[in-house]
C-alpha positions as CSV (number, residue, x, y, z in Angstrom):
1,M,57.5,150.0,86.8
2,G,60.6,148.4,86.3
3,I,59.5,144.9,85.8
4,I,56.4,146.4,83.6
5,I,58.6,148.0,81.3
6,N,61.0,145.5,80.8
7,Q,58.9,142.9,80.0
8,S,56.3,145.2,78.2
9,I,59.2,146.0,75.9
10,K,59.9,142.3,75.0
11,N,56.2,141.7,74.4
12,M,56.1,145.0,72.2
13,V,58.8,143.8,70.2
14,T,57.4,140.5,69.9
15,T,54.1,141.6,69.2
16,Y,55.4,144.3,66.3
17,V,57.3,141.3,64.8
18,G,54.0,139.2,64.7
19,F,52.1,142.6,63.1
20,G,54.7,142.9,60.6
21,I,54.5,139.6,59.4
22,G,50.5,139.8,59.8
23,A,50.8,143.0,57.8
24,I,52.9,141.3,55.0
25,N,50.0,138.4,55.2
26,T,46.9,141.0,55.1
27,L,48.4,143.8,52.8
28,F,50.3,141.5,50.5
29,L,50.2,137.4,50.7
30,F,46.2,137.2,50.7
31,T,45.2,140.1,48.7
32,Y,47.8,138.9,45.8
33,F,47.6,135.2,46.3
34,L,43.9,134.5,47.2
35,S,40.8,135.7,45.5
36,K,38.7,138.1,47.5
37,E,35.9,135.6,48.1
38,Y,38.4,133.2,49.7
39,Y,40.4,136.0,51.5
40,G,36.7,137.1,52.9
41,L,36.2,133.4,53.8
42,V,39.4,133.1,56.1
43,S,38.4,136.3,57.4
44,F,35.1,135.5,58.4
45,L,35.9,132.1,59.8
46,L,38.5,133.8,62.1
47,S,36.1,136.4,63.1
48,A,33.2,134.0,63.8
49,A,35.7,131.7,66.0
50,N,36.8,135.1,67.9
51,L,33.1,135.6,68.8
52,I,32.9,132.2,70.2
53,W,35.9,130.7,72.3
54,P,34.9,133.3,74.9
55,F,31.8,131.6,75.8
56,L,33.9,128.2,75.5
57,V,36.8,129.1,77.7
58,F,33.8,130.7,80.1
59,G,36.1,133.0,81.7
60,V,38.1,130.9,83.5
61,H,41.4,132.2,82.0
62,S,40.8,135.7,83.9
63,T,39.7,133.6,87.2
64,L,42.9,131.9,87.1
65,I,44.9,135.4,87.2
66,K,42.4,136.9,89.8
67,F,42.3,134.0,92.3
68,F,45.7,132.0,92.0
69,T,47.4,134.8,94.3
70,S,44.7,134.5,97.0
71,Y,45.7,130.7,97.4
72,R,48.5,130.3,99.8
73,T,49.2,126.1,99.3
74,R,50.3,124.5,96.5
75,G,47.1,122.0,97.0
76,D,44.6,124.9,96.7
77,Q,46.3,126.4,93.6
78,D,46.6,123.0,92.0
79,R,42.8,122.4,92.6
80,L,41.8,125.7,90.7
81,L,44.1,124.6,87.9
82,N,42.2,121.5,87.4
83,L,39.1,123.6,87.4
84,V,40.1,125.8,84.6
85,L,41.1,123.0,82.5
86,I,37.9,120.8,82.9
87,I,35.5,123.8,82.5
88,P,36.4,124.4,78.9
89,A,36.0,120.9,77.9
90,I,32.7,120.6,79.5
91,V,31.4,123.8,77.8
92,G,32.9,122.9,74.5
93,L,31.1,119.3,74.5
94,F,27.6,121.0,75.2
95,M,28.3,123.6,72.5
96,G,29.7,120.8,69.9
97,F,26.6,118.9,70.8
98,L,24.1,122.1,69.9
99,G,26.0,122.6,66.5
100,F,25.9,118.9,65.5
101,I,22.1,119.1,66.4
102,F,21.5,121.9,64.5
103,Y,24.0,121.4,61.5
104,N,21.8,121.7,59.1
105,Q,20.1,124.7,60.1
106,L,23.5,126.5,60.2
107,L,24.0,125.1,56.4
108,F,20.5,126.8,55.7
109,Y,21.9,130.1,57.2
110,F,24.5,130.3,54.8
111,E,22.9,129.4,51.8
112,G,22.9,131.8,48.9
113,E,25.1,134.6,47.8
114,N,27.8,133.2,50.6
115,D,27.3,129.4,50.3
116,L,31.2,129.1,50.2
117,V,31.2,129.1,53.7
118,Q,28.8,125.9,54.2
119,P,31.8,123.2,54.0
120,Y,34.1,125.2,56.6
121,I,31.4,125.8,59.4
122,W,32.8,123.2,61.8
123,L,36.4,124.7,61.7
124,I,34.8,127.9,63.4
125,F,34.5,125.4,66.4
126,V,37.7,123.7,66.2
127,I,39.6,127.4,65.8
128,A,37.4,128.8,69.1
129,L,38.1,125.7,71.2
130,S,41.7,125.7,70.4
131,T,41.8,129.3,71.1
132,A,39.7,128.9,74.5
133,Y,42.2,126.5,75.9
134,F,45.1,128.8,74.6
135,E,44.3,131.6,76.3
136,V,44.2,129.2,79.8
137,F,47.2,128.3,79.4
138,F,48.6,131.7,78.2
139,S,47.2,132.6,81.7
140,W,48.9,130.3,83.2
141,S,52.3,131.4,82.4
142,K,51.3,135.1,83.6
143,I,50.5,134.2,87.0
144,Y,54.3,133.3,87.2
145,Y,55.1,136.6,85.3
146,K,56.2,134.6,82.3
147,S,54.3,136.2,79.5
148,T,57.4,136.6,76.8
149,F,56.8,132.9,75.1
150,G,52.9,133.1,75.2
151,N,53.0,136.4,73.7
152,L,55.4,134.9,71.0
153,M,53.2,132.1,70.2
154,K,50.0,134.6,70.4
155,E,51.4,137.2,68.0
156,V,54.0,135.5,65.9
157,F,53.8,131.9,65.5
158,H,50.5,131.6,63.5
159,R,51.2,134.3,61.5
160,I,54.5,132.5,60.3
161,C,52.8,129.3,59.8
162,I,50.0,131.3,57.6
163,S,52.8,132.7,55.7
164,L,54.5,129.5,54.8
165,L,50.9,127.9,53.9
166,L,50.0,130.8,51.6
167,I,53.4,130.5,50.0
168,A,52.6,126.6,49.6
169,F,49.4,127.4,48.2
170,Y,51.1,130.1,45.6
171,L,53.5,127.5,44.2
172,K,50.5,125.2,44.2
173,W,51.9,122.7,46.5
174,I,48.5,122.6,48.2
175,S,45.0,123.3,47.2
176,V,42.7,126.2,48.6
177,E,40.8,123.5,50.5
178,T,43.8,122.3,52.3
179,F,45.3,125.5,53.0
180,I,41.7,126.4,55.0
181,Y,41.7,123.3,56.7
182,S,45.4,123.8,57.5
183,I,44.7,127.2,59.2
184,S,42.8,125.2,61.9
185,G,45.7,122.9,62.2
186,V,48.0,125.6,63.5
187,F,45.4,126.7,66.0
188,L,45.6,123.2,67.3
189,L,49.6,122.9,67.4
190,R,50.0,126.6,69.2
191,T,47.4,125.5,71.5
192,K,49.6,122.1,72.3
193,L,52.9,124.0,72.7
194,M,51.6,126.6,75.0
195,A,50.1,123.8,76.9
196,L,53.5,122.1,77.0
197,Y,55.3,125.6,78.6
198,A,52.6,126.0,81.1
199,F,52.9,122.8,82.7
200,S,57.0,123.4,82.7
201,L,56.2,126.2,84.8
202,H,53.6,124.6,87.1
203,R,52.4,121.0,86.8
204,P,49.3,120.0,89.1
205,R,48.3,117.3,90.4
206,F,45.5,116.0,88.3
207,N,42.3,115.0,90.2
208,F,38.7,116.1,90.7
209,K,39.2,118.2,94.1
210,F,37.9,121.6,93.3
211,P,38.7,124.9,95.4
212,K,37.3,125.2,98.6
213,N,35.7,128.5,97.6
214,L,34.2,126.9,94.4
215,S,31.0,129.2,94.8
216,P,32.5,132.6,94.1
217,V,35.1,131.3,91.8
218,L,32.4,129.7,89.4
219,K,30.1,133.1,90.2
220,Y,33.1,135.1,88.9
221,S,33.8,132.9,86.0
222,S,30.0,133.1,84.7
223,L,30.0,136.6,85.1
224,I,33.3,137.5,83.6
225,L,32.6,135.4,80.9
226,L,30.0,137.6,79.6
227,A,31.6,141.0,80.5
228,A,35.2,139.4,79.0
229,S,33.1,138.5,75.7
230,V,31.6,141.9,75.4
231,A,34.9,143.6,74.1
232,T,35.4,140.3,71.9
233,V,31.8,140.7,70.7
234,L,32.3,144.5,69.9
235,L,35.8,143.3,68.0
236,D,34.3,141.0,65.4
237,L,30.7,141.8,65.4
238,D,30.9,144.4,62.7
239,K,32.9,141.6,60.1
240,V,30.3,139.3,60.9
241,M,27.5,141.1,60.2
242,I,29.0,142.7,57.1
243,E,29.1,138.8,55.8
244,H,25.2,138.8,56.6
245,Y,24.3,142.2,54.7
246,L,27.0,142.4,51.7
247,P,29.0,140.0,49.5
248,I,32.0,138.0,51.3
249,E,34.6,139.9,49.9
250,N,33.7,143.0,51.7
251,V,34.7,141.2,54.8
252,A,38.4,141.1,53.6
253,I,38.4,144.8,52.3
254,Y,37.0,145.7,55.6
255,G,39.5,143.6,57.7
256,I,42.9,145.0,55.8
257,A,41.5,148.6,57.2
258,V,41.0,147.2,60.6
259,Y,44.1,145.5,60.7
260,I,45.9,148.5,60.0
261,A,44.2,150.5,62.7
262,T,44.8,147.5,65.0
263,V,48.8,148.3,65.0
264,I,47.9,150.9,67.7
265,S,46.8,148.2,70.3
266,V,50.1,146.9,70.1
267,P,51.7,148.6,73.0
268,Q,48.6,148.0,75.3
269,K,48.3,144.3,74.7
270,A,52.0,144.0,75.4
271,M,51.7,146.2,78.8
272,H,48.5,144.2,79.6
273,Q,50.4,141.1,79.9
274,I,52.4,142.0,82.9
275,T,50.1,144.8,84.2
276,N,47.1,142.6,84.6
277,P,48.5,140.0,87.3
278,M,50.0,142.9,89.1
279,T,46.8,144.7,89.0
280,A,45.2,141.5,90.3
281,E,47.7,141.3,93.0
282,M,47.4,145.0,94.2
283,L,43.8,144.4,94.4
284,N,44.1,141.6,96.6
285,K,46.7,143.2,98.8
286,K,44.2,146.6,98.7
287,D,47.5,148.7,97.7
288,K,45.2,151.6,96.7
289,A,48.4,154.1,96.2
290,G,50.3,151.7,93.7
291,L,47.1,151.0,92.0
292,K,46.4,154.6,91.4
293,D,50.1,155.3,90.3
294,L,49.9,152.2,87.8
295,Y,46.7,153.6,86.5
296,K,48.1,156.8,85.6
297,K,51.7,155.9,84.4
298,S,50.4,152.9,82.4
299,S,47.7,155.2,80.4
300,L,50.3,157.9,79.7
301,N,52.6,155.6,78.6
302,L,50.5,153.9,76.5
303,L,48.9,157.1,74.9
304,I,52.5,158.5,74.2
305,I,53.6,155.3,72.4
306,S,50.6,154.4,70.8
307,G,50.2,158.3,69.6
308,L,53.3,158.0,67.8
309,I,52.1,154.7,65.7
310,F,48.3,156.7,65.1
311,I,50.6,159.5,63.7
312,W,52.4,157.2,61.2
313,I,49.2,155.4,60.1
314,I,46.9,158.6,59.4
315,S,49.8,160.4,57.9
316,N,50.8,157.6,55.5
317,V,47.3,155.7,55.0
318,K,47.1,157.1,51.1
319,A,50.4,156.1,50.3
320,L,49.7,152.8,52.0
321,Y,46.8,152.2,49.8
322,Q,48.9,152.5,46.7
323,L,50.8,149.4,47.6
324,I,48.0,146.9,47.5
325,P,45.4,145.8,45.0
326,E,43.2,148.8,43.8
327,E,40.0,146.8,44.6
328,Y,41.0,146.6,48.2
329,E,41.1,150.6,48.3
330,I,38.6,151.8,50.9
331,S,37.3,155.2,52.6
332,I,40.2,156.5,54.7
333,L,37.3,157.4,57.3
334,I,37.0,153.8,58.1
335,V,40.8,153.9,59.2
336,L,40.5,157.1,61.2
337,L,37.6,156.0,63.0
338,I,39.0,152.5,63.9
339,S,42.3,154.1,64.9
340,L,40.4,156.7,67.0
341,V,39.1,153.6,68.7
342,K,42.2,152.1,69.4
343,L,43.6,155.1,70.6
344,Y,41.0,155.4,73.1
345,D,41.7,151.8,74.4
346,N,45.7,152.6,75.2
347,L,44.4,155.9,77.1
348,L,42.5,153.5,79.4
349,G,45.9,151.8,80.8
350,N,45.2,149.2,82.6
351,N,41.6,150.1,83.2
352,N,40.2,146.7,81.9
353,S,42.7,144.8,84.5
354,I,41.1,146.9,87.3
355,L,37.4,146.4,86.5
356,F,37.7,142.6,85.8
357,N,40.0,141.8,88.8
358,S,37.8,143.6,91.2
359,D,34.2,143.1,92.6
360,Y,32.6,145.6,90.4
361,Y,32.7,143.5,87.0
362,R,29.3,143.1,87.6
363,I,28.7,146.7,86.5
364,V,30.8,146.4,83.6
365,L,28.6,142.9,82.3
366,G,25.5,145.1,82.5
367,V,27.0,148.0,80.5
368,G,28.6,146.0,78.3
369,V,25.8,143.8,77.1
370,F,23.7,146.6,77.0
371,L,26.2,147.9,74.4
372,V,26.8,145.0,72.6
373,I,23.0,145.4,71.9
374,V,23.5,149.0,70.9
375,A,26.2,147.8,68.5
376,F,23.7,145.2,66.9
377,L,21.2,147.5,66.2
378,L,23.8,150.5,64.9
379,N,25.2,147.8,62.5
380,M,21.7,146.7,61.4
381,V,21.2,150.4,60.5
382,F,24.2,151.7,59.1
383,I,26.0,148.6,57.1
384,P,22.7,148.6,54.7
385,R,22.5,152.3,54.4
386,F,26.3,153.0,54.4
387,G,28.2,149.8,53.7
388,I,31.4,149.1,55.4
389,E,31.6,152.5,56.2
390,G,28.6,152.0,58.3
391,A,30.4,149.3,60.4
392,A,33.3,151.6,61.2
393,I,30.6,154.2,62.4
394,A,28.8,151.7,64.5
395,S,31.9,150.2,66.1
396,F,33.2,153.6,67.0
397,L,30.0,154.9,68.9
398,A,29.8,151.4,70.5
399,F,33.6,151.4,71.7
400,A,33.5,155.5,72.6
401,A,30.7,154.8,74.9
402,Y,32.0,151.5,76.1
403,N,35.5,153.0,77.1
404,T,33.7,156.1,78.5
405,S,31.6,153.9,80.7
406,K,34.7,152.3,82.1
407,I,36.6,155.2,82.9
408,Y,33.3,156.5,84.9
409,I,32.9,153.1,86.9
410,V,36.8,153.0,88.0
411,F,36.5,156.7,89.2
412,T,33.0,156.3,91.1
413,K,34.0,153.1,92.8
414,F,38.0,153.8,93.5
415,R,38.1,157.6,92.9
416,I,41.1,157.2,90.8
417,H,41.3,158.2,87.0
418,P,44.0,158.0,84.4
419,F,44.5,161.4,83.5
420,T,47.1,164.3,84.3
421,H,47.9,167.3,82.8
422,K,50.6,165.8,80.6
423,S,47.7,163.6,79.3
424,F,46.0,166.9,77.5
425,W,49.8,167.8,76.0
426,A,50.2,164.2,74.7
427,I,46.8,164.5,73.1
428,L,47.3,167.8,71.4
429,L,50.8,166.7,70.2
430,T,49.4,163.6,68.3
431,A,46.2,165.7,66.9
432,S,49.0,168.2,65.6
433,F,51.2,165.6,64.1
434,S,48.3,163.8,62.6
435,V,46.8,166.8,60.8
436,G,50.1,168.3,59.8
437,F,51.7,165.1,58.2
438,Y,48.7,163.9,56.8
439,F,48.5,167.0,54.4
440,L,52.3,166.8,53.9
441,E,52.6,165.9,50.5
442,I,56.0,164.0,49.3
443,P,56.1,163.7,45.6
444,L,58.1,160.1,45.8
445,S,57.3,156.3,45.6
446,P,54.8,155.1,48.5
447,V,57.3,153.3,50.0
448,I,60.1,155.9,50.1
449,S,56.9,158.4,51.2
450,I,56.2,156.3,54.2
451,L,59.7,156.0,55.2
452,V,60.7,159.7,55.1
453,K,57.4,160.9,56.8
454,G,57.7,158.2,59.4
455,M,61.1,159.5,60.0
456,I,60.6,163.1,60.3
457,S,57.6,162.5,62.4
458,G,58.9,160.1,64.4
459,V,62.5,162.1,65.3
460,L,60.3,165.1,66.0
461,Y,57.8,163.5,68.0
462,L,60.1,161.6,70.3
463,Y,62.6,164.8,70.4
464,L,59.5,166.7,72.1
465,V,58.2,163.8,74.5
466,Y,62.0,163.8,75.6
467,T,62.5,167.5,75.7
468,F,59.4,168.2,77.8
469,R,59.5,165.1,79.8
470,L,56.0,164.0,79.3
471,S,57.1,160.5,80.5
472,E,59.7,160.0,83.2
473,D,59.5,156.2,82.3
474,I,60.1,156.8,78.5
475,N,62.9,159.6,79.6
476,A,64.6,157.1,81.5
477,L,64.5,154.0,78.5
478,V,65.6,156.9,76.2
479,G,68.5,157.9,78.5
480,R,69.6,154.4,79.2
481,L,69.5,153.7,75.3
482,L,71.6,156.7,74.5
483,K,74.2,155.8,77.6
484,R,74.5,152.4,75.2
485,T,75.2,154.4,72.0
C-alpha cells in the first residue's frame, strides 16, 4: 500500500484544495455575486455536460487503463493510444451533427419558465467534449502512475479560473454573458494542458493502425460506455430533472447541498487515481490474494477517513447555512441523504475498479441501466410531490441499491468482500460522533462553532482510531508524522 498511500495523500491534498476553492465559489462567490437564476443556469449547464461526456468518450478512458498493461511492445501500445484519440472525435462529430439537426427542437424544449437556458445550449456540448478528452489524457497519465498533475488540473485549475471569472464579473470587468462563455473556455484550456502533459509521458506514433485485438477492445469500450455512464447519470440526473419540474433557481439551491456532501467523496477520488491501474494490473496477472488485500484495505481506510468528514458535515451543517444567504437554506435531510450516499461510496473501496477492469462489467451494465430507469421514475414521482427533497430521496434509494448490487456481484464472482470486524467499529464510531456532535450546541458565532466542533470531534475521533488500531496504514502514517514533530 506504500505507493497507494503516498500518491493518495498527494491527490487528497490537491483535491481538498480544489474543494476548498470550490466551496468558496459555491457557498459565497456564486451566491453573493450572481442571481439565483444565473447560478442555477451555470449549475444546469455543468450537470447537463456531465450527463453527455461519458457518451462522447465512449468508454475509451477506461479501456486505456484496462488494456494498456496487457500490451508488451511500444507499437501495440501506440495503436491503442491512436484508437482512444480517434473514437471521441468520431462520436463527437456524430452527436454534434444530431444537435445541429435538432437544434430548434432543443430550443422549444427550454421555452417557458426556464428560457434563460436557450442561448447557451450549445455550450453543453463544448464542455462535454472538452471533459471527454480531458478524461482520456488523464487516464493516459494514470497508466504511468502519474496522477498528481492530472488531479491538480481536474480538481483545482478550473475552480481557480472560475473564482477569477466571478471576481471579474463582480468588478464589472465582464458581463454575465461573457462569464458564462468563458467557463467553457476554461474547460477547453484545461484539456489542452492535460494533453501536453500526457504527450510528455508517451508520445505515440500517429497512424491509423489499431490494436490487433480490436474487436474485444471495442466491445469493452461500448459496454463500459454504458456501465460507466450509469454512475454519472445517477449523479446529475436529479439536477437536470429539477430544472424540468421546478424553477431553475432550485438547481442552485439543491446544488449547494450536494456540493457540501460531495466533500466526503474526496478520499475515494484521490485513492481511485492510483488503485484503478493497480487493480487492472492485478486482474491481468490474476493476483487474487493481492486483490483481496487491496479491496479490504482500501475500503477500511476510505471508511475511516470519510467517516470523519461525514461527522464534520453533519455536526456543522446548521452553522454552515447561517453563513450563506437565507434564500439558499434548505432541509438538512437533503444533506444527510446525499452524505450517506457518499459515505457508502467510500465503503466500497476499489470495488468499481474490480468490476470495470474485469470480465463482469456486463453484469454491472445491466444492473446499472435498470437502476437509472428506476432513478428516473423515482424522480418523476418524488420531485413534483416533495420538491428538491424528493430528488434527494430518489438519489439515495437508487445509489443504495446500486452500491449494494456491486458488492454482491464482486462477492459472488470473486468470493471476496470489503468488510472486516474493524469496519463495524468504524461505522459505529462515525454514527455515534455524528449524533452526539450534531446535538452539541456551542453558543458562539457560526465560524467559531464550526472550528470548535471540528477540532474536538477530529481529535477525539483520530485518538480512538489510533488507540484501537482500526487501520494499520493510518497508524503507520500518524506514527511517521509524530516522529517528524
